[in-house]
N, C-alpha and C positions, 0 to 999 in steps of 0.2 A: 504493500500500500504506500510505502514511502516514495515510490516513483511517481505518484499522481501529481498532475499539474492542475491547478485551479485557475482557469482562464480569467475569472473576475478579479483575482489578486495579481496573477503573474503578468498579464498583459499591461495593466496600468503601471506596475512596478518596472517592467522592462522598458516601457516608453519613457518613464521618468529618468532612467539611467542613460538612455541613448544620447542626450545632449553632452553628458560628461565623456562618453566614449568618443564622440566626435571631437570634443574640445582637446582631449589629451593625446589623441593619436599622433605619433611622431615626436612627442615631447620627451625630454630627458629628466628622469628622476634619479637622484642619488639617495639610497636608503642606508641608514646607519642602524646596525643591529648589534646590541651588546651581547656578550657571552652569556649573560643572565637569561636571555630568551631561550638559548639552547639548553641551559641547565634546568630551566622550568619545563622542559619537554614540549616546547611549542614549535620546534623547527619544521616538522613535516607540513603542518597546516600553513605555516608562514610561507614556506617555499611554494606550496601550491597556489597561494594568493599572489605571490610574485609572478608565477608562471601565467596566471590569468591576466595580470596587468601586461605582461610581455605579449600574450596572445592578442590583446587589444591594441597593440601597436606602440606601446610605451617602451622607450629605451631605458634600460636599467643598469645602474652601477650599484652593487651591493658591497658595503664595507662591514666586516664583522669585527666585533671586539672579542676579548678572551680573558677578562679579569678573573672570574671564578675558576676557570680552567687552569690558569697560571698558578693561582693560589693553591689549587688542589695538588698540582705538580710539586710546588714548593713544600707543601705539608708532607707529601710522600718522601721528600728528601730531608725532612726535619728542619726546614727553614721557615722563618716567619716573614710574610710580606711586609715591605716597608714603603710608606708613602710620605710625601711632603708636598705642600702647596697643591694638593689634589692630584698629584702625579706619582706614579710608581718610581721608586729608586731601583734601577735595574743593574744589579751587580752581575758578575759572570754566571752565577748559578741561576739567577732569575732570567737572564737572557737565554740560557739553555732551555729552561722551562717554557719560556714564551715561544721559542722556535718549535718545541715539541707540541705545545698546545695548538699553535697555528696550523701545523701540519695535520694534526688529528681533526681539527675543526673544518679545515678546507676539504678534507676527505669526506666528512659527514655531510657537508653542504652540497658537494658535487654529487654524492650518492642520492641525496634527497631530490635533486633536480633530475635524476635519471630514473626515478620510480614511475614509469608510465603504466601503472596498474589499471586494469579495467574498472569502470564505475568509480573512478576518482577524477578530480579536475585535471590530473596529469595524463589521463588516457590520450593516446595519439599525439602527445606533445613532444616535440623535439626541441629541447632548449640547450644550446651550446653555452658552456660556462668557460670563460677565458680568464686566467690569472697571469700575472707577470710582474716584472720589476718596473712598475710605472711610477714609483716614488723615489725621489732623492731626498736624503735626510741630513740633518746636522745635529750635533749634540746639544742637549739642554745646557750642559756645563754646570757651573757652580752658581747656585742662587741662594743668597742670604747664608752663605757658609755651608750649604748642603751640596755635596757632589752627587749629581744624578747619574754619573757613570755612563751606562749604555742606553739611557733614556734619550729620545731624540725629538726633534720638531721637524715638520715637513718643510723642506727647502724648496722643492719644485715638484709639480705633478705633470707628467707627460700627457697633457690633455689631448694632443693630436693623435697619439697611439690609442688612447681609450676611445676617442671619438670614432676612429676607423673601425674598432672592434664592435662598438654598439651599432654603428651604421650598417654592418653586414648581418645584424640580427643576433649577436651574442650578448649574453649577460656578462658583464665584467665583475669579477670577484676580487676585492682588495683586502689583504690582511694588513693589520696595523704594524707593518715593518717597512723600513726604508734603508737604503744603503748610501753611504757617502761615496764621493767619486773615487776614493781609494779602496772601496769594497767593504768597509766596516759596517756591520749591521747595527741598527738602532731600533729599539722598541718604541713605537709611537702610540698615541691614544687614538682609539676608533673615532672619537668625536672630532679631533683635529684633522684626521685623514678625510673623513666624510665632508667636513666643512671646506677644506682646501680643494678637494676634488669638485665639489659643487661650484665653487667659485671659478676654478680653472675651466670648467666646461660651460660656465654660465647656464647651469641647469635650470629647468623650469621649477623644480621643487627639490628641497632637501627634507627628508623625512626621518626622524629618529623614532624608531619603534622600541620603546624603552620601559623602564620600571615605573615611571611616574605617569599618572593619568592625564596630565596637562598642567596648565598654569592656573591656579585658583584666582578668582576675581580679586580677592584680598590676599596678597602674597604672605601676609602675617598670619592668616587663618587658613591652614591647609584644608579645613572642612568646608570652606566657602565654595560655591559652584564654580565649575571650570569655565574660564573665559575662552569661548570658542574662536575668537578672532582678536588679535592684538596688532595695532599699528606699530611700525618699527620704533617710532619715537617713544611710545608707551613701554615697549619691551626694553629699550635701552635704559629708560628711567627705572624700571623694576630691577634690572641687573645692577644698576648703580646703588639702589637702596638696599639690595640684598647683601652687598659686600662680597667677600670671598665665598665661593660655593664649591668646596673641595669634594663633597660626596655626590655620586651620581643620583642619589635620592633627593638631593637639594634641588628645588624647583629651578633655581637660577643656573644650575650646572649646564643643562641643555639649552636653556633660554639664551645664555651668553653666546653659544655657537650659532643658534638661529639668527640672532641679531647681527652677528658678524657676517654671516652669509648674505643676509638681506642688504646690509650696508654695502656689500661688494657686488651687488647686481643680481643676486638670486631672488626672484620676485616673491616667492612664498616658501616658508620653512615651517615644519610641523613637528609637534611633540605628541605622540600617540601611544597608548598603553598596549603592551603585548599581552597583558592579562585578559584583554577582551578578544575573544576569538573573531577573526575577520576584521580587526581594527583597520588594517590597511585598506581593505575594500570599502569599508564604511567611510573612511576619510576621503577617498578619491571619488567614489561614485554616488554619494548621497549629499543632499543639499546642506544639511546641518553638520555632517561629518562627526568626528569624535576627537577628543583631545583639543589642542590649541594650535591655531595657525597664526604665524607672524607674517604680516604683509608689508612689503615696502610700498606704502601708499604715498605717492608723491602728493605733498600737501596742496599743490596748486590744482590738482585734478579733482579732488573731492573736498568740498568746503561749504561753509555757510555763505549765503548770497549777500550781496550789498546792492545799494540803489543802482550802481553801475551795471548790474546784471539784468535789469528789468527788460531792456530791449531784446536781449538774447533769450530770456525766458519766454517772452511773448512770441518770438519767432519760432521757438521750439514747440510750444503748445498749440499754436494756431491751427495747424492741419488736424489735430486731434479734436479741437473744438468744432471745426467745420464738419467732421464726419460723425459727431455726436458722442465720441468716446469720452470726452471731457465736458464738464459744464463750463459755459463761457464765463470768463472773468474779465472785468474791465481793466484797462491799464492803470487807472487810479487805485483800484483794489490791490493790484500786484505791487505797485509802488509803495502803498501803505504797509503791505505785509512782507516786504522784501526780506527782512531779517528772519522771517519764519521759514524761508526756503533753504533747501540744501541743493547745491548744483554740482554737476560733474562737467569740467571743461578741459579742453586740450588745445593748446596753442591759441587761447583766447576765444575758442568757439564752445558754446554750451551744448553738450550732447544729452544731458539728462537733468531732471529736477524733481523735487518733491517738497510739499509744504507741510508743516505741522502746526495745527491750530489747537492750543490747549484749552481744556475745560477743567480748570484746576479743582473746582469744588467737587466735580464728579470723578476726580482722579483719573481722567482719561484725556485723549487728544485725538483729533481727526487728522489722518494723513490724506492730503488731497493733492491733485494735479501730479501724481506720480507718472512721469513721462520719460521715455528714452527714445532718442532719434532713431528712425527706421534704419539709418546707415549703420548703426552699431548694435542693433538688437541681437540678442542671443550671446552676448559676450559677458554677461554677468553684471552689467551696470545697474540694472533694476535691483538686484540683490544687494549691491553695495549701497545704493541709496536707502533701501529698506533698513539695512543694518545701521546706518548712520542715524536715520530718523528714530529707530528704536533706542539707540544710545542717548539721543537728545531727550526723548520722553522719560527714560529711566533717570537721567540726571535731574529732571524736574521733579522726581519723586512720584511719577504717575504709575498706575497699576496696569494700564492697557493702552492700546491704540486701536482706532477703528477706521474703516474705509467704507465709502458708499460707491458701489460699482454696478454697472448694467451689463458689462461684457467680459470682465477679466476675473470672474469669481475663482476659477480653477487655479490660476496663478497664485492667488492669495491663500487658498486652502492648502496648497502644497507647502506653503511657508508658515503654517501654524495658525492661520486664521480660521474662525468658525462662524457660521451664520447665526444671527440673532434677529428677533423681531424688531422692526423700527421703533416700537415702543420703548426699547432698551435705551435709546439715545438720550443724552442729557437734555433737560427741558429746553434749554436755549437753542440747541441744535434741532430739536424736534419741531420747533416753531418754523424753522427755515426748510424743513424737509419737503421736497416736491413729491407729493403723493402720486401725481400724474406720471412722473418719470419711472416710478416703481423701482428705484434703486435697491439692490440688496445691501444689507448692513452686515459687515463682517468684522469680527473683533479678534485681536490677538492679546491674550492676557500674559503678563510677565511672570506670574507665580501660580 
């Protein structure tokens, strides 16, 4: 019975996934996987999910870590792991253990990619995994009197060679090892390698599938809800506030690397939990995702409007007013309410806008005039506007936002809105409700 497909759930679900399949085909993702994922017994499912991304046309570089595996090898030799400044001190014994652990892990990962068992996601999949000496390293050296010995930092990533391998359809597997020009081996950190590789390739995404569930909205309160999207500036501020983050379980540990990648041109970086089965697929192929995404959001492109934007807003919404999608607003009204609008602009042209009219006593607000130019529809600008409007409403201490719509109900319902009776509207808004237009009232509650 488990093989049954229910068309009423499967078809809408598959259609909702399709835009993401189109959007990411041909893009490059660098995925950082700590050794803890393997130690937790998650490798096979994780590799199957990577194979699905690969089958959907995504180019993948996988960087593995090996902290617990190295510690296990050290313990077997009667040695204690030593760390300083959040980095392993790699003496000669630890270097041997690291090389042994890397060889074993590489073997396990390649074996997992080769399991084309019937009735699994890997059935009929041929995934070529390529490893190689793509990294040049240099020693960490002596820091605050601590000699890190064989611990290293990434000096250079051979981005051209990696690019050629992923362009012919291989998955590139990188171990956290690099060699100096004289052939000396250095133990690197997975996070450094993944970040440097994502920057060298100017990857579309850097994803850490790690021990932490994401970044809490209040970094001082680990139990606060996960912040699903952080602007780069906010991420950098959080990292500065958190101070040193030496442990991988410290939120700022991965966030620091995400911010570094975004600052250097990687548009989106993610922190997602390996404890959730299928977390990688959820993050990539669902609207809300899972964990936290850090976005290099150019401040000039998504911002609050000013009086100077009124002409651009009018030009944008006019065609939608003409065809009846939007209610007509006078220029005077838009000028008066300019600061209530959020706009997306590029090179001085406004491509999207949305207004937020608060009803403070009712603890809600109306989102109106959500518009994205036909030239750029389907690129996620509507989602970005909605996200920013939600943030503005939450900052005002409101509990919900609502929209009135006659044509775009499904778009809003997919994004967490639900239909209510027009009687639900705040009294002041109800008086202006056009009963002839028969607009649907949709509400998104924040708690």
